[in-house]
C-alpha positions, -999 to +999 in steps of 0.1 A: +653+118-455+644+148-432+669+165-412+662+162-372+689+187-363+699+223-372+728+227-396+762+217-386+774+251-373+745+261-355+744+221-340+781+228-327+770+261-310+743+246-295+762+217-279+789+239-269+762+262-251+746+229-234+784+221-221+788+252-207+753+254-191+760+218-179+794+227-166+779+261-148+756+235-130+782+214-118+772+185-139+804+185-158+841+181-154+848+216-148+832+238-122+824+275-138+797+286-110+817+317-106+819+325-141+784+319-153+753+329-135+720+314-135+707+342-157+737+337-182+731+299-181+693+305-188+701+333-215+723+304-235+697+279-232+668+302-245+693+310-276+695+274-280+657+269-279+654+296-301+675+284-329+656+249-329+619+269-330+636+290-359+645+257-378+607+244-372+617+218-343+591+229-318+591+198-301+626+203-291+624+240-286+594+235-264+611+209-240+641+234-235+618+264-229+599+242-201+632+233-187+642+270-185+609+279-168+616+250-143+650+252-136+657+292-139+626+305-125+627+346-120+652+352-146+646+373-180+651+342-200+626+323-180+601+350-185+608+354-222+605+314-224+571+310-206+558+337-231+569+314-262+552+287-246+520+306-241+519+317-280+492+300-298+504+275-326+497+299-353+521+323-337+549+297-333+579+300-358+574+273-385+597+259-414+569+265-439+568+300-430+606+304-434+602+289-470+573+312-479+589+343-468+623+334-487+605+324-518+586+357-517+618+376-511+636+360-540+608+365-566+603+400-555+641+405-556+641+394-594+608+419-599+631+447-583+659+438-608+638+443-636+615+470-623+643+493-610+664+498-645+627+501-663+618+527-639+652+546-644+647+543-682+675+522-689+678+508-727+707+488-725+700+450-717+730+447-696+713+468-670+683+443-668+708+413-667+727+427-636+694+434-621+684+398-625+717+387-615+718+405-585+682+408-574+670+373-566+702+366-546+698+399-525+664+391-520+668+357-506+700+370-485+677+398-471+650+374-461+674+348-443+690+377-422+655+389-414+647+355-404+680+350-384+670+381-362+630+376-362+617+341-362+580+344-377+549+324-378+528+317-408+506+348-401+535+370-395+551+356-429+520+360-450+515+397-436+550+409-450+547+388-485+509+400-491+518+434-478+544+437-509+521+423-534+492+443-524+516+473-522+525+469-556+489+467-570+480+497-550+508+515-561+498+510-598+463+516-594+467+552-577+493+560-600+471+551-630+440+568-614+460+601-603+476+602-640+510+603-626+535+610-654+508+620-678+513+651-697+490+675-718+504+679-751+492+708-773+500+715-811+482+730-841+456+700-842+448+704-807+457+693-770+456+656-758+471+636-730+500+616-735+499+581-722+538+579-722+540+572-684+552+538-682+584+546-662+562+565-637+538+537-632+566+511-625+582+535-601+550+537-584+545+499-579+581+499-567+575+523-541+539+507-530+554+473-528+584+486-505+560+502-485+536+472-482+565+453-472+576+478-446+539+478-433+538+442-432+571+438-411+558+466-386+527+446-381+548+413-378+565+426-347+535+414-328+519+377-331+496+376-359+472+342-363+472+327-398+437+330-400+440+367-397+464+374-424+446+350-447+413+369-439+429+399-449+443+384-479+410+369-492+389+397-480+411+422-503+408+399-535+372+394-532+365+429-519+383+443-553+364+415-574+332+422-557+335+462-560+343+461-597+315+440-606+289+461-585+304+492-604+294+476-635+263+465-625+252+500-616+262+513-648+296+530-642+312+535-677+341+556-667+375+535-664+388+556-634+356+554-615+358+515-620+393+516-610+389+539-578+358+513-567+381+483-572+412+502-551+386+514-523+366+480-520+395+459-521+411+481-489+377+478-471+377+440-479+411+437-464+403+455-432+369+437-429+385+404-434+411+407-409+386+419-384+360+393-390+388+366-388+401+382-354+366+387-340+354+349-348+386+334-344+387+319-380+413+294-391+434+294-422+414+264-437+381+279-433+392+310-451+407+287-476+372+269-481+354+302-481+376+313-512+368+282-526+330+284-525+332+321-536+352+310-568+332+279-575+301+301-573+314+326-597+328+302-619+292+285-621+278+319-629+299+323-658+288+291-671+251+301-669+262+334-686+275+312-716+247+292-713+218+318-711+235+346-729+219+374-715+218+408-739+221+428-710+256+433-695+246+442-661+225+409-659+257+392-672+277+406-642+247+402-617+246+363-625+281+356-612+282+380-584+248+364-569+262+329-575+295+335-562+278+351-531+258+321-524+287+298-529+306+321-501+273+317-479+272+279-484+310+276-474+307+298-445+279+276-434+297+244-441+327+253-424+309+270-393+317+255-358+296+223-353+292+218-391+304+184-407+338+200-417+343+213-383+337+179-370+358+160-394+329+137-408+305+139-438+332+139-464+322+118-493+344+135-521+315+154-535+312+192-546+277+198-536+260+177-512+222+176-498+217+163-463+198+168-434+176+192-454+207+216-461+233+222-489+269+220-482+300+225-502+329+200-503+361+192-520+358+169-553+381+141-551+388+120-581+382+081-575+396+053-596+371+032-612+366+007-638+343+023-668+322+003-692+329+015-726+310+008-756+322+016-794+304+011-828+318-019-846+340-030-815+333-052-786+322-034-754+349-036-727+358-020-694+385+005-692+405+020-658+397+058-653+388+082-629+353+097-617+343+129-601+312+133-577+296+167-584+266+161-564+255+138-536+222+139-520+206+119-491+169+119-483 
């Protein structure tokens, strides 16, 4: 059963604060007008409302915020309450955001528990055991401490978590590209480059991840819509994928050039995705459908490659790139304002739909059905099963 109130300690604190406020207003058995001012009373109520908002109980917090603005107008707490009420839905603290950030911090803490000893060249298994034992709990406690001071929205939480993941990848990529830790060794047989730089690569990943978390935390000091953070996430992923594919299509053979193209295009995709999502006010659900469209289109292109088996490697890369872009375009058109998905109608559970002279992309849903089965030497019968509609057309 869902809890409808904060934990016991926080609830007791909230009730005590309310008693003090009511007493200060002359509604309780003890008169404290001379001890608690209007500003103090409003500040106490604001703290109580923030506690409910931080736990994801926005309805309760909203009612208290409104009470503060009505009863304590002109106080600093009333101004703060008015700002919280004017915040968009995506910018409100949500329980899902708290869970997402705590899960990320726990897993990232476990990763640090292994990565730090590895970067330091530890050989003893006890070092890794201690890292795992301490890393995950410290990550969780750090996230909880941060959330107590900074209630975050879904967009803010994703900015921090994706900043850590993206920074880890960037740290690895640029360290590999710049040959950090590699040495040139010469002997009587000649000179060659040593690839024994695993510790330096892991250290670069740790530094990059921490830098990404810090950058995400700085960005999260301001409201961030979930669509913007999701746009940055999707843009960085598909920018990297498309950049690597384009590098292969144009005939780039050097691994460093392909890696550099992937890193740069991913960063450009991150910036472009966030900017477009902000400019056109794209929601998180639309971003997810666009990602799905690009993924389905790309997988379809891979399937065509397996069927056609082109001899040219560039053609083999160009086909899934083209089909992925087509899938992305269909998803953009399908989820545009005024479309069927935007209106909420036309959902028939098919993957690809042709209707009113145009194609659209949907989510294929399994439907229970009775399936007719024929077997050699056995009587035909009906068996329960599921069907998935891949194509639907209406002329």
